[in-house]
C-alpha positions as CSV (number, residue, x, y, z in Angstrom):
1,M,-6.6,17.4,-22.6
2,D,-6.2,17.8,-18.9
3,F,-6.9,21.5,-18.7
4,K,-6.1,21.9,-15.0
5,K,-2.7,20.2,-15.2
6,V,-1.7,21.8,-18.6
7,L,-2.7,25.3,-17.5
8,A,-0.8,24.9,-14.2
9,I,2.4,23.9,-16.2
10,I,2.0,26.6,-18.9
11,I,1.1,29.5,-16.5
12,K,4.1,28.6,-14.3
13,K,6.4,28.7,-17.3
14,F,4.8,32.0,-18.6
15,E,5.2,33.7,-15.2
16,K,8.8,32.4,-14.8
17,N,9.6,34.0,-18.2
18,N,7.5,37.2,-17.7
19,I,5.5,36.4,-20.7
20,K,2.6,38.9,-21.4
21,Y,-0.4,36.7,-22.1
22,A,-4.2,36.4,-21.7
23,L,-6.4,33.3,-22.0
24,M,-9.0,33.6,-24.7
25,G,-11.2,31.2,-26.6
26,G,-13.8,28.8,-25.1
27,F,-11.9,28.1,-21.9
28,G,-11.3,31.8,-21.4
29,L,-15.1,32.4,-21.8
30,G,-15.6,29.7,-19.2
31,A,-13.3,31.5,-16.8
32,L,-15.6,34.5,-17.2
33,G,-18.6,32.3,-16.4
34,I,-19.9,31.8,-19.9
35,V,-20.1,28.0,-20.5
36,R,-18.9,26.9,-23.9
37,A,-17.5,23.6,-24.9
38,T,-13.9,23.5,-26.0
39,L,-11.2,21.0,-26.8
40,D,-8.1,23.2,-26.8
41,L,-6.5,26.3,-25.1
42,D,-6.2,29.6,-26.8
43,F,-3.9,32.4,-25.7
44,L,-3.1,35.9,-26.8
45,I,0.6,36.6,-26.3
46,H,2.7,39.7,-26.9
47,S,4.7,39.3,-30.1
48,D,7.9,40.0,-28.3
49,F,7.6,36.6,-26.6
50,I,6.8,34.4,-29.6
51,D,10.3,32.8,-29.7
52,T,10.3,32.2,-25.9
53,V,6.8,30.6,-26.1
54,E,7.9,28.4,-29.0
55,N,10.9,27.2,-26.9
56,I,8.7,26.5,-23.9
57,M,6.2,24.6,-26.0
58,K,8.9,22.5,-27.7
59,K,10.5,21.7,-24.3
60,L,7.1,20.5,-23.1
61,G,7.0,18.1,-26.1
62,Y,4.6,20.1,-28.4
63,N,5.1,20.3,-32.1
64,C,4.5,23.5,-34.0
65,V,2.1,22.5,-36.7
66,Y,1.2,25.9,-38.0
67,K,2.8,29.4,-37.7
68,T,2.3,32.8,-39.4
69,K,2.9,36.3,-38.3
70,N,-0.6,36.3,-36.7
71,V,-0.9,32.9,-35.0
72,S,0.9,29.7,-34.1
73,Q,-0.6,26.3,-33.2
74,F,1.1,23.6,-31.1
75,V,0.0,20.0,-30.8
76,S,1.3,17.2,-28.5
77,D,1.5,13.6,-29.4
78,L,0.3,13.0,-25.8
79,K,-3.5,13.3,-25.5
80,F,-3.0,14.7,-22.0
81,F,-1.3,17.9,-23.4
82,G,-3.7,18.3,-26.4
83,E,-3.6,21.4,-28.6
84,I,-2.7,25.0,-27.7
85,D,-3.2,28.0,-30.1
86,F,-1.6,31.4,-29.8
87,V,-2.7,34.7,-31.3
88,H,0.3,37.0,-31.6
89,A,-0.4,40.5,-30.3
90,F,1.6,42.9,-32.4
91,R,-1.1,45.5,-33.2
92,K,-2.3,48.4,-31.0
93,Y,-5.7,46.9,-30.1
94,S,-4.3,43.4,-29.2
95,R,-1.5,44.8,-27.1
96,E,-3.9,47.1,-25.2
97,A,-6.1,44.0,-24.6
98,L,-3.1,42.3,-23.0
99,K,-2.6,45.3,-20.7
100,R,-6.3,45.2,-19.6
101,A,-6.3,41.4,-19.0
102,I,-7.8,40.5,-15.6
103,E,-6.7,37.8,-13.2
104,I,-9.4,35.3,-12.4
105,P,-9.2,32.3,-10.0
106,V,-9.8,29.0,-11.7
107,F,-10.3,25.4,-10.6
108,K,-11.9,26.5,-7.3
109,G,-9.2,29.0,-6.6
110,K,-6.3,26.6,-7.1
111,F,-4.5,29.3,-9.1
112,K,-5.1,32.5,-11.0
113,I,-4.9,33.1,-14.7
114,K,-5.0,36.2,-16.8
115,V,-8.0,36.4,-19.1
116,L,-9.3,38.9,-21.7
117,T,-11.8,41.4,-20.4
118,P,-15.4,40.9,-21.6
119,E,-15.0,43.9,-23.9
120,D,-11.8,42.5,-25.5
121,F,-13.5,39.1,-26.0
122,I,-16.2,41.0,-27.9
123,G,-13.4,42.6,-30.0
124,F,-11.8,39.3,-30.9
125,K,-15.2,37.8,-31.7
126,L,-15.9,40.7,-34.1
127,Q,-12.5,40.2,-35.7
128,A,-13.2,36.5,-36.2
129,V,-16.5,37.4,-38.0
130,A,-14.7,40.0,-40.1
131,N,-12.2,37.4,-41.1
132,D,-14.7,34.6,-41.7
133,E,-18.4,35.5,-42.2
134,T,-19.5,31.8,-41.6
135,R,-18.6,32.4,-37.9
136,R,-21.2,35.2,-37.5
137,S,-24.0,33.2,-35.8
138,R,-21.8,31.4,-33.3
139,D,-19.6,34.4,-32.4
140,F,-22.6,36.8,-32.2
141,A,-24.3,34.3,-29.8
142,D,-21.1,34.5,-27.7
143,I,-21.2,38.3,-27.8
144,E,-24.8,38.2,-26.7
145,A,-23.9,35.9,-23.8
146,I,-21.1,38.2,-22.7
147,I,-23.3,41.3,-22.9
148,E,-26.1,39.6,-21.0
149,K,-23.7,38.6,-18.2
150,Y,-21.7,41.8,-18.0
151,N,-24.1,44.5,-19.3
152,E,-24.0,46.4,-16.0
153,S,-20.2,46.9,-16.0
154,L,-19.3,47.0,-19.7
155,D,-17.3,49.8,-21.3
156,W,-19.6,50.5,-24.2
157,N,-17.2,53.1,-25.6
158,L,-14.5,50.4,-26.0
159,I,-17.1,48.0,-27.5
160,K,-18.1,50.7,-30.0
161,Q,-14.5,51.2,-31.0
162,Y,-14.3,47.4,-31.9
163,F,-17.6,47.5,-33.9
164,L,-16.4,50.5,-35.8
165,L,-12.9,49.0,-36.4
166,F,-14.6,46.0,-38.1
167,K,-17.1,48.2,-40.0
168,M,-20.1,46.9,-38.0
169,S,-21.8,50.1,-36.8
170,K,-25.3,48.8,-37.7
171,E,-24.7,45.7,-35.5
172,F,-23.4,47.9,-32.6
173,K,-26.5,50.1,-32.7
174,K,-28.7,47.0,-32.5
175,F,-26.9,45.6,-29.5
176,K,-26.7,49.0,-27.8
177,K,-30.4,49.6,-28.3
178,K,-31.4,46.2,-27.1
179,Y,-29.3,46.2,-24.0
180,D,-29.9,49.8,-23.1
181,K,-33.6,49.0,-23.1
182,D,-33.0,45.9,-20.9
183,K,-30.9,48.0,-18.5
184,K,-33.6,50.7,-18.2
185,K,-36.2,48.0,-17.5
186,R,-34.1,46.6,-14.7
187,E,-33.5,50.1,-13.3
188,R,-37.3,50.7,-13.2
189,R,-37.9,47.4,-11.4
190,N,-35.2,48.1,-8.8
191,S,-36.5,51.6,-8.0
């Protein structure tokens, strides 16, 4: 997939149609400065725009290969366009995540794209683990990378809400204790 060209095309179409979206997945993490290999693009889209997104994707030559109330997956026969997955935001937390999405310049500032906040990435990683326990080690490693990079500016109250939502209060306490300790060490060094 040619990420730069595909993103430029998709984002232009999204903006033209006022689609509420946020980039997520591996490429979204990359936009936040956390390197992770990825082969596709993943978006969170407001559920009110599912039909519009589907029409855009079909006009671009993508085929819908999977669709539920929660997600849809589009694949192109052209390797250039690759695969794009959409998570449908119809619940409170996912819609609030869309509202908090931040614009980040990508490809050396060629254009900006809306991306989930670090806290909302953590929330979606926790949801992935809650839905599939085999993802725990990979997604918790991503959560650690996010916390390590953004610890100074994270909204720990929002993160706590996500951990509680997915019944992982023990894990939250471990992360909070570990990173509060690291923060205190840095504060002592800097004073």
